[in-house]
PDB file of N, H, CA, C and O in Angstrom:
ATOM      1  N   MET A   1     -10.357  54.384-104.621  1.00  0.00           N
ATOM      2  CA  MET A   1     -11.187  53.039-104.413  1.00  0.00           C
ATOM      3  C   MET A   1     -10.368  52.062-104.370  1.00  0.00           C
ATOM      4  O   MET A   1      -9.339  52.063-105.047  1.00  0.00           O
ATOM      5  N   THR A   2     -10.679  51.155-103.625  1.00  0.00           N
ATOM      6  H   THR A   2     -11.515  51.154-103.076  1.00  0.00           H
ATOM      7  CA  THR A   2      -9.760  49.887-103.483  1.00  0.00           C
ATOM      8  C   THR A   2     -10.296  48.773-104.159  1.00  0.00           C
ATOM      9  O   THR A   2     -11.454  48.829-104.573  1.00  0.00           O
ATOM     10  N   LYS A   3      -9.492  47.604-104.351  1.00  0.00           N
ATOM     11  H   LYS A   3      -8.551  47.558-104.014  1.00  0.00           H
ATOM     12  CA  LYS A   3      -9.376  46.478-105.066  1.00  0.00           C
ATOM     13  C   LYS A   3     -10.938  45.940-104.921  1.00  0.00           C
ATOM     14  O   LYS A   3     -11.707  45.573-105.809  1.00  0.00           O
ATOM     15  N   ALA A   4     -11.081  46.002-103.869  1.00  0.00           N
ATOM     16  H   ALA A   4     -10.456  46.300-103.147  1.00  0.00           H
ATOM     17  CA  ALA A   4     -12.720  44.615-103.554  1.00  0.00           C
ATOM     18  C   ALA A   4     -13.525  45.766-104.137  1.00  0.00           C
ATOM     19  O   ALA A   4     -14.255  45.460-105.079  1.00  0.00           O
ATOM     20  N   GLU A   5     -13.523  46.897-103.786  1.00  0.00           N
ATOM     21  H   GLU A   5     -12.929  47.146-103.021  1.00  0.00           H
ATOM     22  CA  GLU A   5     -14.829  48.299-103.975  1.00  0.00           C
ATOM     23  C   GLU A   5     -14.540  48.070-105.915  1.00  0.00           C
ATOM     24  O   GLU A   5     -15.595  48.257-106.521  1.00  0.00           O
ATOM     25  N   SER A   6     -13.644  47.810-106.611  1.00  0.00           N
ATOM     26  H   SER A   6     -12.787  47.658-106.118  1.00  0.00           H
ATOM     27  CA  SER A   6     -13.476  47.471-107.764  1.00  0.00           C
ATOM     28  C   SER A   6     -13.941  46.260-108.514  1.00  0.00           C
ATOM     29  O   SER A   6     -14.583  46.164-109.560  1.00  0.00           O
ATOM     30  N   GLU A   7     -13.553  45.558-107.877  1.00  0.00           N
ATOM     31  H   GLU A   7     -13.031  45.636-107.027  1.00  0.00           H
ATOM     32  CA  GLU A   7     -14.216  44.270-107.815  1.00  0.00           C
ATOM     33  C   GLU A   7     -16.021  44.084-107.816  1.00  0.00           C
ATOM     34  O   GLU A   7     -16.701  43.675-108.757  1.00  0.00           O
ATOM     35  N   ASP A   8     -16.466  44.491-106.561  1.00  0.00           N
ATOM     36  H   ASP A   8     -15.914  44.823-105.796  1.00  0.00           H
ATOM     37  CA  ASP A   8     -17.963  44.738-106.272  1.00  0.00           C
ATOM     38  C   ASP A   8     -18.704  45.656-107.604  1.00  0.00           C
ATOM     39  O   ASP A   8     -19.802  45.360-108.075  1.00  0.00           O
ATOM     40  N   LEU A   9     -17.953  46.677-108.025  1.00  0.00           N
ATOM     41  H   LEU A   9     -17.061  46.918-107.643  1.00  0.00           H
ATOM     42  CA  LEU A   9     -18.708  47.300-109.111  1.00  0.00           C
ATOM     43  C   LEU A   9     -18.371  46.661-110.127  1.00  0.00           C
ATOM     44  O   LEU A   9     -19.222  46.808-111.004  1.00  0.00           O
ATOM     45  N   ARG A  10     -17.513  46.001-110.446  1.00  0.00           N
ATOM     46  H   ARG A  10     -16.822  45.881-109.734  1.00  0.00           H
ATOM     47  CA  ARG A  10     -17.239  45.262-111.881  1.00  0.00           C
ATOM     48  C   ARG A  10     -18.385  43.781-111.822  1.00  0.00           C
ATOM     49  O   ARG A  10     -18.924  43.464-112.883  1.00  0.00           O
ATOM     50  N   GLU A  11     -18.510  43.437-111.291  1.00  0.00           N
ATOM     51  H   GLU A  11     -18.072  43.695-110.430  1.00  0.00           H
ATOM     52  CA  GLU A  11     -19.587  42.701-110.711  1.00  0.00           C
ATOM     53  C   GLU A  11     -21.177  42.898-110.779  1.00  0.00           C
ATOM     54  O   GLU A  11     -22.077  42.237-111.297  1.00  0.00           O
ATOM     55  N   ALA A  12     -21.137  44.216-109.958  1.00  0.00           N
ATOM     56  H   ALA A  12     -20.406  44.753-109.537  1.00  0.00           H
ATOM     57  CA  ALA A  12     -22.639  44.697-110.185  1.00  0.00           C
ATOM     58  C   ALA A  12     -22.988  45.183-111.575  1.00  0.00           C
ATOM     59  O   ALA A  12     -24.140  45.125-112.005  1.00  0.00           O
ATOM     60  N   LYS A  13     -22.188  45.561-112.119  1.00  0.00           N
ATOM     61  H   LYS A  13     -21.252  45.608-111.769  1.00  0.00           H
ATOM     62  CA  LYS A  13     -21.947  45.963-113.934  1.00  0.00           C
ATOM     63  C   LYS A  13     -22.443  45.022-114.225  1.00  0.00           C
ATOM     64  O   LYS A  13     -23.641  45.057-114.507  1.00  0.00           O
ATOM     65  N   LYS A  14     -21.835  43.997-114.266  1.00  0.00           N
ATOM     66  H   LYS A  14     -20.862  43.969-114.037  1.00  0.00           H
ATOM     67  CA  LYS A  14     -22.045  42.600-115.161  1.00  0.00           C
ATOM     68  C   LYS A  14     -23.713  42.071-114.529  1.00  0.00           C
ATOM     69  O   LYS A  14     -24.457  41.846-115.483  1.00  0.00           O
ATOM     70  N   LYS A  15     -24.180  41.917-113.596  1.00  0.00           N
ATOM     71  H   LYS A  15     -23.576  42.101-112.820  1.00  0.00           H
ATOM     72  CA  LYS A  15     -25.084  41.774-113.003  1.00  0.00           C
ATOM     73  C   LYS A  15     -26.536  42.754-113.787  1.00  0.00           C
ATOM     74  O   LYS A  15     -27.631  42.264-114.064  1.00  0.00           O
ATOM     75  N   ILE A  16     -26.211  43.879-113.954  1.00  0.00           N
ATOM     76  H   ILE A  16     -25.321  44.277-113.729  1.00  0.00           H
ATOM     77  CA  ILE A  16     -27.197  45.212-114.555  1.00  0.00           C
ATOM     78  C   ILE A  16     -27.044  44.431-115.556  1.00  0.00           C
ATOM     79  O   ILE A  16     -27.866  43.517-115.615  1.00  0.00           O
ATOM     80  N   ARG A  17     -26.167  44.484-116.472  1.00  0.00           N
ATOM     81  H   ARG A  17     -25.499  45.226-116.424  1.00  0.00           H
ATOM     82  CA  ARG A  17     -26.225  44.090-118.115  1.00  0.00           C
ATOM     83  C   ARG A  17     -27.023  42.902-118.336  1.00  0.00           C
ATOM     84  O   ARG A  17     -27.745  42.809-119.329  1.00  0.00           O
ATOM     85  N   LEU A  18     -26.913  41.785-117.271  1.00  0.00           N
ATOM     86  H   LEU A  18     -26.326  41.860-116.465  1.00  0.00           H
ATOM     87  CA  LEU A  18     -27.439  40.583-117.779  1.00  0.00           C
ATOM     88  C   LEU A  18     -28.894  40.964-117.693  1.00  0.00           C
ATOM     89  O   LEU A  18     -29.682  40.912-118.637  1.00  0.00           O
ATOM     90  N   LEU A  19     -29.211  41.407-116.289  1.00  0.00           N
ATOM     91  H   LEU A  19     -28.571  41.449-115.522  1.00  0.00           H
ATOM     92  CA  LEU A  19     -31.188  41.611-115.522  1.00  0.00           C
ATOM     93  C   LEU A  19     -31.585  42.728-117.121  1.00  0.00           C
ATOM     94  O   LEU A  19     -32.673  42.751-117.695  1.00  0.00           O
ATOM     95  N   GLU A  20     -30.508  43.426-117.456  1.00  0.00           N
ATOM     96  H   GLU A  20     -29.623  43.408-116.990  1.00  0.00           H
ATOM     97  CA  GLU A  20     -31.082  44.425-118.821  1.00  0.00           C
ATOM     98  C   GLU A  20     -31.570  43.435-119.930  1.00  0.00           C
ATOM     99  O   GLU A  20     -32.665  43.566-120.477  1.00  0.00           O
ATOM    100  N   GLN A  21     -30.799  42.567-120.186  1.00  0.00           N
ATOM    101  H   GLN A  21     -29.909  42.461-119.741  1.00  0.00           H
ATOM    102  CA  GLN A  21     -30.930  41.305-121.240  1.00  0.00           C
ATOM    103  C   GLN A  21     -32.436  40.796-120.999  1.00  0.00           C
ATOM    104  O   GLN A  21     -33.466  40.927-121.661  1.00  0.00           O
ATOM    105  N   GLU A  22     -32.134  40.136-119.732  1.00  0.00           N
ATOM    106  H   GLU A  22     -31.298  40.030-119.194  1.00  0.00           H
ATOM    107  CA  GLU A  22     -33.413  39.288-119.400  1.00  0.00           C
ATOM    108  C   GLU A  22     -34.470  40.323-119.867  1.00  0.00           C
ATOM    109  O   GLU A  22     -35.049  40.224-120.949  1.00  0.00           O
ATOM    110  N   ASN A  23     -34.629  41.080-119.194  1.00  0.00           N
ATOM    111  H   ASN A  23     -34.158  41.161-118.316  1.00  0.00           H
ATOM    112  CA  ASN A  23     -36.012  41.803-118.935  1.00  0.00           C
ATOM    113  C   ASN A  23     -36.182  42.730-120.678  1.00  0.00           C
ATOM    114  O   ASN A  23     -37.237  43.248-121.044  1.00  0.00           O
ATOM    115  N   GLU A  24     -35.183  42.731-121.311  1.00  0.00           N
ATOM    116  H   GLU A  24     -34.326  42.310-121.013  1.00  0.00           H
ATOM    117  CA  GLU A  24     -35.795  42.906-122.947  1.00  0.00           C
ATOM    118  C   GLU A  24     -36.278  41.317-123.376  1.00  0.00           C
ATOM    119  O   GLU A  24     -37.262  41.092-124.080  1.00  0.00           O
ATOM    120  N   VAL A  25     -35.541  40.455-122.908  1.00  0.00           N
ATOM    121  H   VAL A  25     -34.741  40.638-122.336  1.00  0.00           H
ATOM    122  CA  VAL A  25     -36.201  38.989-123.267  1.00  0.00           C
ATOM    123  C   VAL A  25     -37.496  39.224-123.081  1.00  0.00           C
ATOM    124  O   VAL A  25     -38.155  39.271-124.120  1.00  0.00           O
ATOM    125  N   LEU A  26     -38.052  39.381-122.106  1.00  0.00           N
ATOM    126  H   LEU A  26     -37.517  39.342-121.262  1.00  0.00           H
ATOM    127  CA  LEU A  26     -39.035  39.359-121.202  1.00  0.00           C
ATOM    128  C   LEU A  26     -40.490  40.319-121.793  1.00  0.00           C
ATOM    129  O   LEU A  26     -41.674  39.980-121.794  1.00  0.00           O
ATOM    130  N   ARG A  27     -39.846  41.606-122.265  1.00  0.00           N
ATOM    131  H   ARG A  27     -38.884  41.881-122.264  1.00  0.00           H
ATOM    132  CA  ARG A  27     -40.344  42.290-122.810  1.00  0.00           C
ATOM    133  C   ARG A  27     -41.184  41.716-124.354  1.00  0.00           C
ATOM    134  O   ARG A  27     -42.330  41.912-124.758  1.00  0.00           O
ATOM    135  N   ARG A  28     -40.189  41.054-124.854  1.00  0.00           N
ATOM    136  H   ARG A  28     -39.258  40.894-124.526  1.00  0.00           H
ATOM    137  CA  ARG A  28     -40.390  41.101-126.115  1.00  0.00           C
ATOM    138  C   ARG A  28     -41.332  39.985-126.410  1.00  0.00           C
ATOM    139  O   ARG A  28     -42.253  40.175-127.204  1.00  0.00           O
ATOM    140  N   ALA A  29     -41.122  38.540-125.675  1.00  0.00           N
ATOM    141  H   ALA A  29     -40.374  38.385-125.030  1.00  0.00           H
ATOM    142  CA  ALA A  29     -42.109  37.856-125.245  1.00  0.00           C
ATOM    143  C   ALA A  29     -43.614  37.955-124.595  1.00  0.00           C
ATOM    144  O   ALA A  29     -44.559  37.167-124.638  1.00  0.00           O
ATOM    145  N   ALA A  30     -43.446  39.328-123.934  1.00  0.00           N
ATOM    146  H   ALA A  30     -42.679  39.968-123.899  1.00  0.00           H
ATOM    147  CA  ALA A  30     -44.801  39.922-123.637  1.00  0.00           C
ATOM    148  C   ALA A  30     -45.558  40.252-124.689  1.00  0.00           C
ATOM    149  O   ALA A  30     -46.771  40.043-124.655  1.00  0.00           O
ATOM    150  N   ALA A  31     -44.893  40.867-125.874  1.00  0.00           N
ATOM    151  H   ALA A  31     -43.907  41.037-125.902  1.00  0.00           H
ATOM    152  CA  ALA A  31     -45.397  41.710-126.644  1.00  0.00           C
ATOM    153  C   ALA A  31     -45.769  40.878-127.711  1.00  0.00           C
ATOM    154  O   ALA A  31     -46.804  41.111-128.336  1.00  0.00           O
ATOM    155  N   TYR A  32     -44.737  39.541-128.103  1.00  0.00           N
ATOM    156  H   TYR A  32     -43.896  39.352-127.596  1.00  0.00           H
ATOM    157  CA  TYR A  32     -45.224  38.849-129.050  1.00  0.00           C
ATOM    158  C   TYR A  32     -46.516  37.945-128.607  1.00  0.00           C
ATOM    159  O   TYR A  32     -47.272  37.603-129.516  1.00  0.00           O
ATOM    160  N   LEU A  33     -46.825  37.526-127.237  1.00  0.00           N
ATOM    161  H   LEU A  33     -46.211  37.803-126.498  1.00  0.00           H
ATOM    162  CA  LEU A  33     -47.367  36.600-126.686  1.00  0.00           C
ATOM    163  C   LEU A  33     -48.680  37.577-126.597  1.00  0.00           C
ATOM    164  O   LEU A  33     -49.678  36.942-126.938  1.00  0.00           O
ATOM    165  N   SER A  34     -48.976  38.922-126.242  1.00  0.00           N
ATOM    166  H   SER A  34     -48.166  39.438-125.964  1.00  0.00           H
ATOM    167  CA  SER A  34     -50.255  39.826-126.530  1.00  0.00           C
ATOM    168  C   SER A  34     -50.818  39.792-128.181  1.00  0.00           C
ATOM    169  O   SER A  34     -51.990  39.487-128.403  1.00  0.00           O
ATOM    170  N   GLN A  35     -49.805  40.154-129.379  1.00  0.00           N
ATOM    171  H   GLN A  35     -48.853  40.401-129.199  1.00  0.00           H
ATOM    172  CA  GLN A  35     -50.326  39.929-130.270  1.00  0.00           C
ATOM    173  C   GLN A  35     -50.796  39.025-130.785  1.00  0.00           C
ATOM    174  O   GLN A  35     -51.657  39.084-131.662  1.00  0.00           O
ATOM    175  N   ALA A  36     -50.126  37.668-130.153  1.00  0.00           N
ATOM    176  H   ALA A  36     -49.426  37.620-129.440  1.00  0.00           H
ATOM    177  CA  ALA A  36     -50.544  36.257-130.497  1.00  0.00           C
ATOM    178  C   ALA A  36     -52.280  36.045-130.125  1.00  0.00           C
ATOM    179  O   ALA A  36     -53.159  35.423-130.721  1.00  0.00           O
ATOM    180  N   ASN A  37     -52.297  36.905-128.806  1.00  0.00           N
ATOM    181  H   ASN A  37     -51.582  37.410-128.322  1.00  0.00           H
ATOM    182  CA  ASN A  37     -53.954  36.419-128.513  1.00  0.00           C
ATOM    183  C   ASN A  37     -54.624  37.739-128.588  1.00  0.00           C
ATOM    184  O   ASN A  37     -55.565  37.948-127.822  1.00  0.00           O
ATOM    185  N   LEU A  38     -54.290  38.549-129.331  1.00  0.00           N
ATOM    186  H   LEU A  38     -53.526  38.379-129.953  1.00  0.00           H
ATOM    187  CA  LEU A  38     -54.959  39.773-130.162  1.00  0.00           C
ATOM    188  C   LEU A  38     -55.403  38.684-131.626  1.00  0.00           C
ATOM    189  O   LEU A  38     -56.522  38.817-132.120  1.00  0.00           O
ATOM    190  N   ARG A  39     -54.541  37.787-132.128  1.00  0.00           N
ATOM    191  H   ARG A  39     -53.631  37.679-131.727  1.00  0.00           H
ATOM    192  CA  ARG A  39     -54.745  37.529-133.331  1.00  0.00           C
ATOM    193  C   ARG A  39     -55.792  36.404-132.844  1.00  0.00           C
ATOM    194  O   ARG A  39     -56.848  36.415-133.477  1.00  0.00           O
ATOM    195  N   LEU A  40     -55.701  35.607-132.007  1.00  0.00           N
ATOM    196  H   LEU A  40     -54.843  35.598-131.492  1.00  0.00           H
ATOM    197  CA  LEU A  40     -56.749  34.520-131.778  1.00  0.00           C
ATOM    198  C   LEU A  40     -58.148  35.116-131.343  1.00  0.00           C
ATOM    199  O   LEU A  40     -59.058  34.365-131.693  1.00  0.00           O
ATOM    200  N   GLY A  41     -58.647  36.424-130.578  1.00  0.00           N
ATOM    201  H   GLY A  41     -57.907  37.033-130.293  1.00  0.00           H
ATOM    202  CA  GLY A  41     -59.818  36.823-130.446  1.00  0.00           C
ATOM    203  C   GLY A  41     -60.499  37.201-131.871  1.00  0.00           C
ATOM    204  O   GLY A  41     -61.722  37.220-132.008  1.00  0.00           O
ATOM    205  N   GLN A  42     -59.533  37.517-132.981  1.00  0.00           N
ATOM    206  H   GLN A  42     -58.539  37.502-132.869  1.00  0.00           H
ATOM    207  CA  GLN A  42     -59.855  37.904-133.996  1.00  0.00           C
ATOM    208  C   GLN A  42     -60.886  36.767-134.957  1.00  0.00           C
ATOM    209  O   GLN A  42     -60.553  35.606-135.199  1.00  0.00           O
ATOM    210  N   SER A  43     -62.236  37.441-135.434  1.00  0.00           N
ATOM    211  H   SER A  43     -62.506  38.384-135.238  1.00  0.00           H
ATOM    212  CA  SER A  43     -62.998  36.270-136.054  1.00  0.00           C
ATOM    213  C   SER A  43     -62.443  35.622-137.613  1.00  0.00           C
ATOM    214  O   SER A  43     -62.044  36.339-138.531  1.00  0.00           O
ATOM    215  N   PRO A  44     -62.508  34.410-137.652  1.00  0.00           N
ATOM    216  CA  PRO A  44     -61.847  34.222-138.838  1.00  0.00           C
ATOM    217  C   PRO A  44     -62.388  34.848-140.011  1.00  0.00           C
ATOM    218  O   PRO A  44     -63.616  34.783-139.938  1.00  0.00           O
ATOM    219  N   LYS A  45     -61.987  35.466-141.135  1.00  0.00           N
ATOM    220  H   LYS A  45     -60.991  35.518-141.194  1.00  0.00           H
ATOM    221  CA  LYS A  45     -62.400  35.845-142.286  1.00  0.00           C
ATOM    222  C   LYS A  45     -62.420  35.127-143.604  1.00  0.00           C
ATOM    223  O   LYS A  45     -62.869  35.686-144.605  1.00  0.00           O
TER     224      LYS A  45
END
């Protein structure tokens, strides 16, 4: 593997890690908003 290929692989892995973190944040936000929406739809007791 050349130095350029090694650098490209390192950058790709860094981008993948960042995208996975962003995906997790979005997944948690969607779950939170879904739960909040369900609570708003319930009638008060």
